[in-house]
C-alpha positions, 0 to 999 in steps of 0.5 A: 500500500502507498503512503498516500493511501494510508494517510487518506485512510487515517483522515477518513477515520478521524473525520468520521469519528467523534474524537481526534487522533494523531496520525498513525501508519498502517502497521500501527495497532491503533488503526484497528482500535480506531476502525472498530470505534467507527460505527459506519461500514468499513471501506476498502482502504480500512480493510487493507489497514486491518489486514496490514496491522494484523500481520506480524513483523517477520513477514506475511507468510508467518500469519499461518500457524497455531502460534500466531493465533495465540499471539494474536489473542494476547495482542487483541486483549492488550489492545482492548485495554489500551483502547479505553485511553483513546491514545496510541500505546507507549510501544508506538509512541516511545518505540520501546525496543524491549517490546517492539524492537523498533525506533521511532525518529522524532524531529529535532526542532518541531515548530509551533503548530506543526503535526509531527507524524510518526513513521515506523520503519523496519528494524535497523541493525545498530552498530557497535556501541562504545564505552567511556574509554573508546567512545569519549576518553580516547577521542578527547585525548587524541583531539587535545594532544595535537600539533601544539604539544609536539612542535610548539610546547617546548618553544612556549616553555622557553619563551614564558619560562617554567613559572609562567608556563605553569600558570599558562597551563593552569589558566587554560586548563581551568577554562576547559575543566569548568567547561567540561563540568558545564558540558557534563551537566547539560549532556546528562539532562536528556538525549542528545541529537546531532550537532554537538555543542550547537545542539546543547547551546541552541536548546538552552539559549535559543535558536538565535544564539545556537546558530550564531555560536554554532556557525562560529564553532564550525568556522573554528573547526574548519580553521583548526583543520588548516592548522593541523594540515600545516603542522603535519606539512611543517613536520614532514618538511623538517624531517625530510628537507629535500622534499621542499621546493623552496628553502629559507634560513635565518641567522641567529646571534646569541651570546655565550659565556666561556669558563674564564668569564668572557662573553662571545657571540655565536652565530648559527644558521637555522633552516626553516620550511618555506612559506610556499612549500607549506602552501603547496603541500598543504593544499595537496593534503587538504584535497587528499583528505577530502577524497577520504571524507567523501568516502564516508564515515565507514572509511574514516572509522576504519583508519581512525585507530591507525592515528591513535597508536602513533600518538600514544607510542610517540608520547612514550618515546618522548618521556623515555627520551627525556630521562635518557638525554643527552645522548651522544648525537644530541645538540649542545643545548640539550643538557639533560634533566639538571637543576641549573637548567631549571633555574635558568629557564624559570623566568620568562624571556619574551622577545621579538621573533620572526613570523616563524617564531625564530628569535630575532632582535628586529623581528616583526612579532613580539611575544607576551603572556597574552599572545602565548595564551592564544597560541597555547589554548588550541592545545587544550581544546577538543573536549567536545569530541565525546559529545559529538559521538553521543549516538554511538555511546552505550551510556551517554549519561555516564560516559560523557562526564567521566570520559571528558573530565578524565581526558581534561585532567589527564592532559592538564597533568601531562602538560604540567609535567612536560613544562617541568621536564622540558624546562629542565632538559635544554637551554633557552636558546635550544628551546626557542630555536629547535622547533622539533625538540621532541623529535630530537630527544625521543627514544630510540629514533627521531623518525618515530616522532616525525611519523607520530606527529604527521599521522596524529595531525592528519588524523585530527585534520581528518576529524575536523573535515569530518565533523565541521560539515556535519555541524553545518548540516545539522544547523541547516537541517534545523531549518532556522536559517534559510540561506543554509538550505543548500547544505541540508542532507537527508537522514543518514546521508553524507554532507558533500556540499558542506564538505566542499565548503569546509575544504574551501575554508581550510584551503584559504587558511592553508594559503596563509601558511602561518600557523602562529597567525591561524591559532588565535583565530581558532582560539576565539571561535572555540572560546565563544563556543565554550562561553556559550556552553558555560552560559547555557549551564549557568542559565539552566542551573540558575533558573532550575526549571522542573525539567532541569534534572541532570544526572551529573550532580557535581555542578553549580551555577557559580562554576559555570559563570566563572568558566564563562568569565574566564573564557571572556577574559582569555579572549581579551587577553589574547587580542581585543581586536580579534575579540571584537571581530569575533563578537561582532561576527556572532552578533551579526549572525544573531541579528540575521537569524532573528530577522530572517530566521524561522521561528522555532520553540525549543524550550530554551532557557531564555523562555524560562527566564522570561517566565520566572521574571514575569512571575516575580514581577507579577508578585511584586505588583501585589494585589493592591491598586496601581498608583496613578503614576505607574498606571498603564492602559491594558486594553481588552480589544473585543474583536468579535464583529457585530456583522460579518468580516471577509473570510480569513480576517480575524478582526477589523483591520483598524482595531490594532491601529487603534490599540497602538494609539492607546500606548505611549511609544508602544509600551504596554500590552493589548489582549485581543479577544473574540468569542465563538458561539457554540459548544466548546467540545465541538469548536475547540479546534476552530478556536485554536485555528482562529487564535493562530490567525489572530496572533498572525494579525497582531504580529503583522500589525506590529502590536504588542499583544496576545490573542485569546479565543473563547467558545461560549453559548452566546456572546454575552455569556462569553464576554461575562466570563472574559471580563471576570477571569482575564488576567492575573493579579494587577496584570488584568485588562483595565479598559474594554475597547470595542467597535460601535455597532453601526450596522445593527439597524441597517442589517436588522440585527435585533439581538445586538442591542441586548448584547451591547447593553449587557457588555457595558453593564458587565464592564461597569460591574467589573469596574472596567473602563470602556472605550467605544469606537465609532467610525472605525473604518475611517480611523487613520493608519500609522502614516495618515497624518491628521490635522485639526483638533481633538475635542473632549466633551468632559461631562462627568468625572472619569478619573482623567481617562479621557484626558489621558487618552487625548495625550496618548493620541498626541504621541502618535505620528498621525495626531501629533499635529493636532491640538486639544480642546476641552468642552465642559458642560455647565447647566447654569450661566453663573457656573461657567467662569468658575468652571473654566478657571478650575478646569484650566488650573487642573489641566495645568497641574496635569502638565496638559496643554489644552484650550478650555471651552465652557458650554451653558445648557439650561435644564430641558423639560421632557415635553419640549417639542423637538420639531421646533429645533432648527437643527440638522439632528431634528430628523434623527430625533423625530425618527428615534421618537417614532421608533421608540413609540412603535416599539413601546406599543408592541411591548404593551400589546404583547403584555396585554395579550399574554396577561403579563407585565411589560417585558423586554429582553426576557426581563420585566421593565418599567417605562417612564415615557417622560423620562425616555423623552428627556433622555432623547432630548438630552442626547439631541442637544449634545449631538447638536453641540458636537456638530456645531463646535467639532464638525472639522475635528480629527476625533471627538471624545465624549463621556459614555452614559450608562444604560438606564435601569429598567429601560429596554436595550432597544431604547438605549441603542436609540439614545446612542444612535442619536448621540453619534449621528453625523459624527464621523469619528468618535470615542465614547469613553467611560472611566472607572472608580479610580484616578489614572492621572495624578497632580503630584510628582 
């Protein structure tokens, strides 16, 4: 059967059943369970699924026989028990080998909203698993003991002296040891995928940090391959001088003191490999190694033991030769182990040298302790070799910590002993001029060291050319950075394109040809990676999330922080310019990933830090009311449309624009909510889809906010639940924003009045401020500049919310050219001047600039005839009167026929017709005043009258329609029982 048929069958079963299931494949036992649940007739595809799922894994022919029937009954009994839970069994979900012998691959970085399909493949033959010694300790030892020890370590001892060489080894060794502790903690906190340190850092600090440091680590490995190649070529040319096409010699002048006390100059000529020879042979070696890498991992694993034995044997020969020196054919500078030599070499002798490291008074390079740190630090790297092989280890939880730390301590002890031995073995001149001192002192023949150096360095270079492309492919496979899509590989495939790219970088570094200039670059990249590992462990350890349960218990956040600080200190000690360049490169990659990269949720430590910071901040706010100086609007944007929006449009496009206008410089949070009418069990998936659409809309509008979708029987019930439960502590929405239902009469939506009044009453009871936007379609966009005035009709005390909203509008580019006018309503003429003075003083104390206008209105009687008013709103007033009278007559007729009291919206009401006329007349006069003074204003803000008690919702909608009549853009505002502005500092 084809995969497409299986998937279509699964979809059919899922759609016809009342419950939702995850996709499964044909041979999953759950296919039988779900098919048996379906009450409908079985289709042909479903029958095929049942036949396939009933076949055992050893083939279809094995279905015959008595033994199979017995097994089948047992399996059927097990399935009938698991069917109760409605999920796939643990065997299918986790791939328990003890029960099925199969493994189920899972994606390394699933995205939000993706369905991770589980595909069961056939049983794979697992390769031999490695233990701690061969899987971690030996690879780390082989990577740490590299070219620096063989051809540079004795030179470093001669330059720094024994004392500072001890300090150098201890300083660099402590960095890698602390990093090893952090690595052990992170590596034992769960299963590891491909990518090594990139995987660890990315899952701890997020994809942006992981990709930036991972790419730097990739560059470090690629450049390290060039270093190993140059070391091997330099050793080969030193052992076989005739193989070089070009030769160079340097004259060294040194002072010697004779027995009689006289000082004489000794002139010696030192032959060094030519730069052009290093370049030619280096490029050839890189190309040959690439051919081996293209052969695959199997060929590399076959030749890997051949690189290990020469390393161990060469170390043995060096130490034996140290105690046997000086031999008959040794140089005059090799004195053997003597205390006088140790005293002479104890102090440092920093001086100028050539680019090849040969002492020369006028040399272009001056060496210091900081420079030696950069030269020596690559000799302690390689602690990630074990974590890179986690898939081949029997027990990663034990092997990685023990093997990594054992290799780190072993090599550090070896370096410390070598400092003492080399410093006591030869004179300083010998240490500085004899680049291959280890070969000369080796017992029994120097050729053993030459062969060991070449093979070990070529092996390390081969590992670099093998590991770096896989690291790049792992980054590309996570699909975070689109530009790396070319380096993607299928599971189990070879990263050929990534290998070519790595070889290109390696060849470029080989062309430079100077080992001493390459090593500081490697140091920076490796230190960045080590600092990332330490910071990852520091963050995870400090946050101490419930999922942070590493098996390696010997760790502490202070040690990780110390390790990260040491890494940063070493970077600046080596070269502040290299440090700035490397940090800038990592920052540019981070910025590029954050802008162009695809979002991925890996459960990184930053998300946990944000969560804990939010909880701590929420607790610090307490349950008391926020002081007016610290008050921020937290609008609850009610997105449920009164009418219908186009398909796939979650809410009105201008709502987010208005929400941004309620924030000062974008600070603050908005909550976008909508309500779906219906049953939650049936519409839960629709709500999730709508929530994702709403979140996409918010991001597109660049509005800081969150989306929430509620499923409720009615809009009123849903909003009542929202207004009571939304938010935590003081971080609750304090303003409800919704669109005015202008279409209710035009589209004959009779249910809108009761819902609208219910929402306003719920806000008043819940002590929430209300902002109703009329003319949302005409609300200006971000770059649509407005001119004119922002007019406030300040009728009732609202805590200063209307004033604050006008000031927030002025901070936006759309309204920054407008001026504020405050209109106050005075019922008596005698109150006008006093009211104007008080309002001006109040606005001055609030640091608000506005023009104050006082309008006098005398009390109106309800029986005043509206027809006498020479006002353009008179027609709307007359229409409202007529509709209210008709509605009231229908109510009375219904009550008389049913023998019940007046009912409206399912509740008894008492209608005072004189009061109704008074309310209508008041809104008429207010609307006329607004049209007279604010016809050309950019926006009008007016106080929201509360719904009168015992009045039908239909009447209130008529009042509101008359209030907003002919006003193109209006904000109807009602504050709540507290101040949002203050007069005091």
